Every structure is written in structure tokens, then in C-alpha cells.
N, C-alpha and C positions, 0 to 999 in steps of 0.2 A: 503493499500500499505506499510505502514512503515515496515510490517514483510518482504517485499521484496527487502527493499532498506537499511537497516540495515548494517552498515559498522564497520570492526574494524581495527584499523591501528595497525600494526607489525612493528618490527623492520626486517631486512634481516640479516641471510639467513631463518629465521623460516617462514616468509610470504610465500616464494617460496615453501617450503617444504611444506606447509600446502594445497596451491592450486593443488601440484602434488600429493596429498595423502599419501605422506611419514610420514608426521606428522599428527597423526588421534585423538590427544589430544592436546588442546591449554589451558594452565594452566593460571589462575589468583588468585589473592588475595580476588577478591571479587566474589559473586552468581550473578546470572543473570537470569530474566524470560524468556529471548530471546529463541524461539524456532525455527526453519526452516532456510530458506537461510540468510546467513552471509556472506556478500561480505568482500573480504580481502585486504587491502590498506598498501602498502608497504612505511615506513616512509623515511624522507630524509637524515638520517644518513647512510653514506657509511658501510658497513659492514667490519668486522674485519674477514680478512683471515684465521686467527686462529680459529675463531668461525666456521668457513666453513669446515676446515679439522677436526675439532672436531664431528661437527656434522655429517658429510658423515661417518667418521669411527662409531658413534654411531647408526645411523639408518641403516646402513648396516649391524651391529649386530643385531639390533632389527627386521628386515625383514628375516634376517638367520634363527633366530627361528621358522619361518612360512615355510622356503624353498624357501623364495623369494629372488630376486637380485634386488634391487632398482636401479630406473633410475632417476638420479638427475637431476635437472634442468639445462638448458646449461648456462643460466644468470641470475642474481639477480637484476633485475631493481629497483629504488628508485622512491620516490614520485610518485607513479604511482598505478593504481587499477590492480590487477594482476588476480582476478576471485573470486569465492566463492566457499562456502562448506555447507551443512546442519547441523545445529546444532540438535542433537536428543535428547540431556539432558544436564545438568549441575550437577554434582555431587559433593558431597566433597570427597577429597581426600580416606579418608578411605574407603567409598562405594565402590570405584574403586579397592582399595588393596584388599578387602575382597570378591569382586564378584565371586560368586563359577562359575568355568568352564571357566573363564575368561583367554585366552593364555597369559603366560608370558610376550610376545611381547608387548600385549596392557597395562598389569600392569606396565611394564618398564618406560610408560610414563607418568605415574601418578606420578607427582613429584611438584604439587603445590596444595594449599589449596582447590580449584576449579577446576574441571576438565569438560572444554567445549567437549563432545563427538561429534567428525565430522565425516561427510562421504558424498559420491557423490560428490568428489571435482571436480570444474572445472576451466580450466586456461583460461584467455584470449589469443588468437592467438598473439595480438598486445596489451599489456599492454598500459593503458590510462594515461596520464599524469594527476595528480591531488593533491591537497593538502590536507593532512589528518588532523585530530582531535583527541582529546582525548577520550579514551574510546570509546562507540558505539556511533555513528551518522548515520544520513541518506545522500544517495546518491542522487545527483541532479538526478530530471528527465530527465533531457537532456541526461546526462551522462548514465543512466540506459538503455537507447533505446540502444544507442551505444555498451555498455558492452553485452546486451543480444545476439545480433546479433553475437559477435565474441567468445562465449564460444566454448570450444573443451574440450574432455576427455583426462587427463594425459595419456601419452605414458605409455605402459609396466607396467600398474598398474593391481594389483590381485583384484578381486572381494572383497569387505568387507562393511558388514553391522553391526552394533553393535548389534541389534535384533538378531543377530543368537546366542546370548549368554544368550537371557533370558530378563527379565525385572528388572534393577537393583533397581528400585523403591520400590520393593518389601522387599529389605532388609532395606530401611528406614523407614518401618512401626515399631511400637513396637511390640514386641513379645505378643503373645495372652496369656492369663490367662489359665492355665492346670490345671488338676488333678493328674497329673501324677508326679513321683519322683522328689524331691526337686532339684535333679542334674540335670533333665534334662530341668526342668524350667529355672534354674539357667545359663545353656549353652546357651538357645536361647535369654534370658534376656541380658546376659553378650555382645553377638554381639551389639546387639540393642543398650544398654546403650553404647557402645564403641563409635559407629559410632555418636551417638547423641553428645558425650562429644567432638568428633572430629570435628564436625560441629559447635558447640559454640565456639571451641577455634579458629576454622578458622575463624568465623565471628567476634570474639572479636579482632582478628588480625586486622581487618580493613583494612587500607592501609599500612602493614607492608609487607615491600621490594616490594610495588607496582613498577609494571616495566613501563617506559614511552612507554606508547602507545604499550606495546606488546613486548618485546624480549621474545621469545619462552619459555612461561613458563616452560616452564618444567624446564629450567636449572636453576632456582632460587628457594632458600629455605630460610626460616626464622626459628628462633626459635620457633614459632607455630607451623611449621611443625612438629618438633621434639617431642614437646609437644603432639599433636594429636596423633602422632604415639605411645607414652608411654600411651597415657590414653585408647589406644585399645590393650594394650599388652598382655590383657588375651584371644585374639582370632588371634594375629599376631606372627610370627615367630621371632626370632631377625634378625636385616638386614643384609644381606650379605654385603661381601666386596665391592660387584659392587654398592651396591645401595648406601653405606657409601661414595665409590669415587664419585660418582655423586653429592653427597651433597656436598662434600669437593670442588669439581670444582665450584659449582654454589655459595658457599660462597665465595670461592677466587674470583670469577669472580667480585663479588659484591666489594669486597675491592678493587679491581683493577680500578673499575668505582669510586669507592670514591676518591683514590688516585688520579686519572686523574682530577677530579672535583676540589681537593683541590689545585693541581697544575695550575688550570686555574684561581682560583681567588684570590689564595694568602691567607693570613692572615688578610688581611685589610677587617675592616667591611664594607667598600664601596664596595668591591668586591663581598663580599656576598648579598648585598642587592638587587642586579638584579636575585638573583636566585629564583626558585619556591618555596614553601612551602614543596612540595616533596625532593627536593635536598637539601634544610637545614635540613630537617629531616633526611636525609643520612648522613650528615655531624655530627650529634650527635650520630651517632648509631655503630663509628668504633667499639669501646670498646666491644660492644655487639656481633658484628658480629665476632670479634677476640676469644672471648671466646667460641663462638660457634664453630668456626675451630679448636679451640684447644680440645675442648670435641670431636669432631667427629674423630679428628686423633687420639685421645686416644682411641675412641672405635674401630677405624679401627684396631689400631695396637693389639687389645686385640684379634679381631676377626681373623686377619691373624695369630697372635701366636697360636691360639687354633687350627687353620687348619692343623700345621706343624707336 
């Protein structure tokens, strides 16, 4: 039963966007063996209207690439069970970025070290009030019975399945030994080695930029993410201005969160005593994220300058 009762708590508006099928990749800094139904719970924190405005513009652009106009949720409840999705796979970011034949609209959503590939979204007609937990947790059986009766298809959603683009797991296998020219063998091995290096980097990052119970991954980046991309440089084109701008927004948002945290606790040690280990870690990494932001902005300036 555990596979049918697994829950992930996320922040709004990302949580509702997922059960409405507009968000198809949920990003995390950690890998997971979970496959199948994943219930989506909205955390207690009220959403930032600026986040909603930014994400609506972003997902309008994403779905426009496929000729679709997204229908956004009418409301974004908090502290509630919202619905569910099916997780068909969890892949390292590099594997999604190098997935042959994957539409650009899907590739745009791969912005975290590990990507939960989601499909078959279902929303609850009446979101159920419920307290969340950290990472993956189990839905109470009494709540499961109520939730199963209230699931409905999201409105205006175009059919979508990840399997339409082939099996991404084939890309994670080591390249076979061949007797062909050295150049051909190096091309295959290069892609495989780049993916392996990206996976190792992401796993080594551990809790790097860990988000509190799931702010839409997608929007947050770490230095490990940039490093993983550079490790795959022999098979990946230089990042576009759009990709760099997304990363810059993610890092800026993280710095704003840290600034808010600093303002809340002040400089006194007593104020920081009540913080979680994750929050204390964030306070120590401001310089690192500021350096990353400066590097990204410099890279963006170079890319846009070349385009003139």
C-alpha cells in the first residue's frame, strides 16, 4: 500500500501547477526509488504573488512551444492535500537535457540535479486540510479513502506521456565496446561518461540548495548544477540566454530567502539557535551563491553580446 500512499509536500504555486498537469517535472537535489502514484500536498506557507506571476508567464511560454494554452488553477490552497501524479522515472538532469527527441518544452523544465518525471495528474475537487511532513511521507489511510473519491482530471489539459519519447534509461547505460573507428567509440562513450559525471556531481551535492518540502524545483540551482553541465560539455551546446536567465532568477530567489531569514533571526546567536540545520547551512553559503550569481551574469553578458 505504501506505493499508493506516498506524499510529497511542496510550496505553492508549484504544488497546484503539478496536479493541474502544467508542471511535468518536479526537481529535487536528491534521488528517489519511488515510482507510481505520488500524492501532492501544499505546505502551510502562503505563496508569493510574484512567484505566481513569474511562473504563469514561464509555463505559458513552455506550453506555447507545443501549441497549447495552459489553463491555470483558480486557487492555490495551503496546508492541504491537492491531488496526485504518477512518477514514471527519476533521472539526473543531464539525462533529461540530452534525451534524444525530447521536446524543448520538456527540456526547459529540467532545472534541478534530479528530475521526477510526472504524468497522469489528478486534482481533488475539494482539497483536504492536512499537515505535511518533510521529503516523502505516507498518507493516512482514512485520508486516502476520502481522496480517492474526489479525484478528477485537470481541465483543458492536452494528453501527455513521457514514454512517447522513448526510454531515457537507455542513455544511462555504459556505451558498448565496439571495433569501429576510435572516433565513433569516443562519441558514444563521451555522452555516457558525461551523464555519469553529472550524476556523481549531483549525488555529491547531497543537500545542496535543498528546498523546504519542495518549492518547485525547478526554479532553484546550485553550483553543482553548473558544474554538472560543464562536465557534460562535450555533448551539450553552450547554455542559451534563456537558460542562463532562469538560473539567475533561481539564485537571486535563494539569496532573497536567505536575506529574509537573516532579518528574522538577526545576528544574535540565540536567534539562530532555533533554526534547522538546513537553514543554518543556507546562512553560511551566501558568499558562494553570490559568486555563482556573478559568474552567471558574466556568462549571460557574453552570450547576449555574441548575439548582437
